[in-house]
C-alpha positions as CSV (number, residue, x, y, z in Angstrom):
1,X,69.4,104.5,133.8
2,X,72.1,101.8,135.2
3,X,74.1,101.9,138.3
4,X,78.0,102.5,137.5
5,X,80.1,99.9,139.9
6,X,84.1,101.7,140.2
7,X,86.1,99.4,141.1
8,X,90.0,100.0,143.1
9,X,92.1,97.2,142.1
10,X,95.0,96.7,144.2
11,X,93.3,94.9,147.4
12,X,90.2,94.8,145.6
13,X,90.5,92.9,142.6
14,X,94.3,91.6,142.5
15,X,97.2,91.3,144.8
16,X,101.0,91.7,143.4
17,X,102.1,91.1,146.5
18,X,104.1,94.0,147.1
19,X,105.1,94.7,143.6
20,X,104.0,97.7,142.6
21,X,106.1,99.3,146.2
22,X,108.8,97.3,145.6
23,X,108.9,99.1,141.3
24,X,108.6,102.4,142.9
25,X,111.3,101.8,145.3
26,X,113.7,100.8,142.7
27,X,112.1,103.9,140.0
28,X,113.4,106.3,143.3
29,X,116.6,104.6,143.6
30,X,117.1,104.5,139.7
31,X,116.7,107.8,138.9
32,X,117.7,109.8,142.5
33,X,119.6,107.3,144.7
34,X,117.3,107.4,147.3
35,X,116.9,103.6,149.1
36,X,113.5,102.5,150.2
37,X,112.1,105.7,149.1
38,X,108.4,104.3,150.0
39,X,109.5,103.4,153.8
40,X,107.2,105.0,155.7
41,X,105.1,106.7,153.1
42,X,102.0,106.1,153.4
43,X,100.4,104.2,149.8
44,X,97.3,102.8,150.8
45,X,94.6,104.3,148.8
46,X,96.9,107.0,147.3
47,X,97.3,108.3,144.5
48,X,100.7,107.7,142.6
49,X,101.3,111.1,142.4
50,X,100.5,111.8,145.9
51,X,102.9,109.1,146.5
52,X,105.8,110.5,144.3
53,X,104.8,113.7,147.0
54,X,105.2,112.3,149.8
55,X,108.3,110.3,148.9
56,X,109.7,113.1,147.8
57,X,109.4,115.3,150.5
58,X,111.1,112.6,152.7
59,X,113.7,113.7,151.3
60,X,113.7,117.2,151.6
61,X,112.7,117.8,147.9
62,X,109.5,119.3,146.1
63,X,107.7,117.1,143.5
64,X,107.6,119.0,140.4
65,X,105.4,117.2,137.7
66,X,108.1,117.5,134.6
67,X,109.5,115.0,136.7
68,X,106.7,112.1,137.0
69,X,107.5,111.0,133.4
70,X,111.0,109.8,133.3
71,X,109.9,108.0,136.9
72,X,107.1,106.4,135.5
73,X,108.8,104.9,132.8
74,X,111.0,103.3,135.2
75,X,108.4,102.5,137.3
76,X,106.6,100.6,134.4
77,X,110.0,98.8,133.7
78,X,110.9,97.5,136.9
79,X,107.0,96.7,137.3
80,X,106.6,94.5,134.5
81,X,109.8,93.0,135.0
82,X,108.0,91.4,139.2
83,X,104.6,91.4,137.2
84,X,106.5,88.9,134.8
85,X,106.6,86.1,137.6
86,X,103.5,84.7,137.6
87,X,103.2,83.7,141.4
88,X,103.2,87.9,142.1
89,X,99.6,88.3,141.0
90,X,96.5,86.8,142.2
91,X,93.1,87.8,141.2
92,X,90.8,88.0,144.7
93,X,87.8,85.7,146.0
94,X,84.1,86.4,144.0
95,X,85.8,89.4,141.9
96,X,85.2,87.1,138.2
97,X,82.0,86.2,139.7
98,X,80.8,89.7,140.7
99,X,81.9,91.0,137.1
100,X,80.1,87.9,135.0
101,X,76.9,89.0,137.8
102,X,76.5,92.9,136.9
103,X,77.3,92.4,132.8
104,X,74.6,93.7,131.2
105,X,72.9,95.2,134.1
106,X,75.6,98.0,135.2
107,X,78.2,100.1,133.8
108,X,81.5,98.8,135.0
109,X,84.6,101.0,135.4
110,X,88.3,101.2,137.1
111,X,88.6,104.1,140.0
112,X,92.0,103.6,141.1
113,X,94.9,106.1,141.9
114,X,97.4,103.6,140.1
115,X,98.7,105.4,136.9
116,X,96.8,104.3,133.5
117,X,99.8,102.2,132.4
118,X,100.4,100.7,135.8
119,X,97.2,99.9,136.2
120,X,96.9,97.9,132.9
121,X,100.1,96.1,133.6
122,X,98.4,94.8,136.5
123,X,94.9,94.2,135.0
124,X,97.2,92.4,132.0
125,X,99.3,90.1,134.5
126,X,95.6,89.3,136.0
127,X,93.9,88.0,133.0
128,X,91.6,90.9,134.2
129,X,92.3,93.4,130.8
130,X,89.5,92.6,129.1
131,X,87.0,93.2,131.9
132,X,87.3,96.8,131.9
133,X,86.8,99.3,129.2
134,X,87.6,102.3,130.9
135,X,88.4,103.7,134.0
136,X,89.7,106.7,136.5
137,X,93.4,106.9,137.4
138,X,96.0,109.3,139.4
139,X,96.1,111.0,136.5
140,X,92.3,111.9,136.3
141,X,92.6,113.6,140.0
142,X,96.2,114.1,141.4
143,X,92.9,114.2,144.9
144,X,91.7,110.6,145.1
145,X,88.6,111.9,146.8
146,X,88.4,113.9,142.7
147,X,87.6,110.4,140.9
148,X,84.3,110.2,141.3
149,X,83.3,113.2,139.7
150,X,86.3,112.1,137.3
151,X,84.2,109.2,137.0
152,X,80.8,110.5,136.2
153,X,82.5,112.8,133.8
154,X,84.2,109.9,131.6
155,X,80.9,108.2,131.9
156,X,79.1,111.1,130.5
157,X,81.7,112.0,127.8
158,X,81.2,107.9,126.9
159,X,77.6,108.4,125.9
160,X,76.4,106.6,129.5
161,X,73.3,107.0,131.2
162,X,74.6,106.6,134.9
163,X,72.2,106.3,138.3
164,X,73.8,105.4,141.5
165,X,77.7,105.4,141.9
166,X,78.6,102.5,143.8
167,X,82.3,102.4,144.9
168,X,84.2,99.1,145.7
169,X,87.4,99.0,147.1
170,X,89.5,98.1,150.2
171,X,90.7,101.2,152.4
172,X,89.1,104.0,154.1
173,X,90.4,105.8,151.5
174,X,88.1,104.5,149.0
175,X,85.4,105.4,152.2
176,X,86.2,108.8,152.2
177,X,87.0,109.2,148.2
178,X,83.3,107.5,148.1
179,X,82.0,109.8,150.4
180,X,83.8,113.4,148.9
181,X,81.6,112.0,145.3
182,X,78.2,111.2,146.6
183,X,78.5,107.8,146.0
184,X,78.2,104.5,147.9
185,X,80.8,102.7,149.1
186,X,81.4,98.1,149.3
187,X,85.0,97.6,151.1
188,X,86.2,94.5,151.4
189,X,88.6,93.4,154.2
190,X,91.2,91.8,151.2
191,X,93.3,94.5,151.1
192,X,95.0,97.3,153.2
193,X,93.0,98.5,155.9
194,X,92.0,96.6,158.9
195,X,88.5,95.4,159.3
196,X,88.1,97.5,162.4
197,X,89.9,100.3,160.4
198,X,87.4,100.2,157.8
199,X,84.2,99.7,160.3
200,X,85.0,103.2,161.9
201,X,84.6,105.1,158.8
202,X,81.1,103.8,157.9
203,X,81.2,102.3,154.8
204,X,77.8,100.9,153.5
205,X,78.5,97.6,153.0
206,X,81.8,95.9,154.3
207,X,81.7,92.2,153.6
208,X,84.9,89.6,153.8
209,X,85.4,89.2,149.9
210,X,83.1,89.7,147.3
211,X,83.0,86.1,147.1
212,X,81.2,86.3,150.6
213,X,79.4,89.3,150.2
214,X,78.3,88.9,146.4
215,X,74.4,88.9,147.3
216,X,74.5,91.7,149.3
217,X,76.5,93.8,146.7
218,X,74.4,93.0,144.4
219,X,71.9,94.4,146.7
220,X,73.1,97.1,147.1
221,X,73.9,98.1,143.8
222,X,70.0,97.5,143.5
223,X,70.5,94.7,140.8
224,X,69.4,91.5,143.3
225,X,67.2,91.6,146.0
226,X,68.0,90.1,148.5
227,X,69.6,86.8,147.3
228,X,72.3,85.1,148.9
229,X,71.8,87.6,152.0
């Protein structure tokens, strides 16, 4: 059995300098006429479906699942337009080194609150699409805390024998998600939660970024015994 490394996207693998939030705001404005729709809505670590629910509540509406596909299509159009600008997307330090280091030694998957299509657009813009064969997304668990069990189930369906699951993320929500699913968790300080908030949430490992924390991360996953520590 190999460990499963389940990686978040935004703030962990890459940054898009707000392209996702801007695109969602544009979609809500286009579809419903709601200006600055996500203003004041907690989006860090939330699934896209939960963000839709919370935005709608802000405007006094109960979000219905049947409304999601049309909004998502508008969002994807707006997202692609922003990501066409190559300066919007940045791969974060150490990401490719980590993926290289675990190749053939661990199962690797995405664990993200993005919708599937949005996740793929961001990965493609960052040149990372080929590094991930599968993952779990907002469509798999409206509540992020359900994503680790969903990842285990998807791995089993793919015929993979999985040992320990290690979530790698950047928010307090990633820590909660890992704990809810019985996984260990590594957090990087490159994303949307402050270092102080991450520390208070008690992850198994907290590093400034994956470049400076690579040895520690591999050691926690059982793939390197303290090298680089």
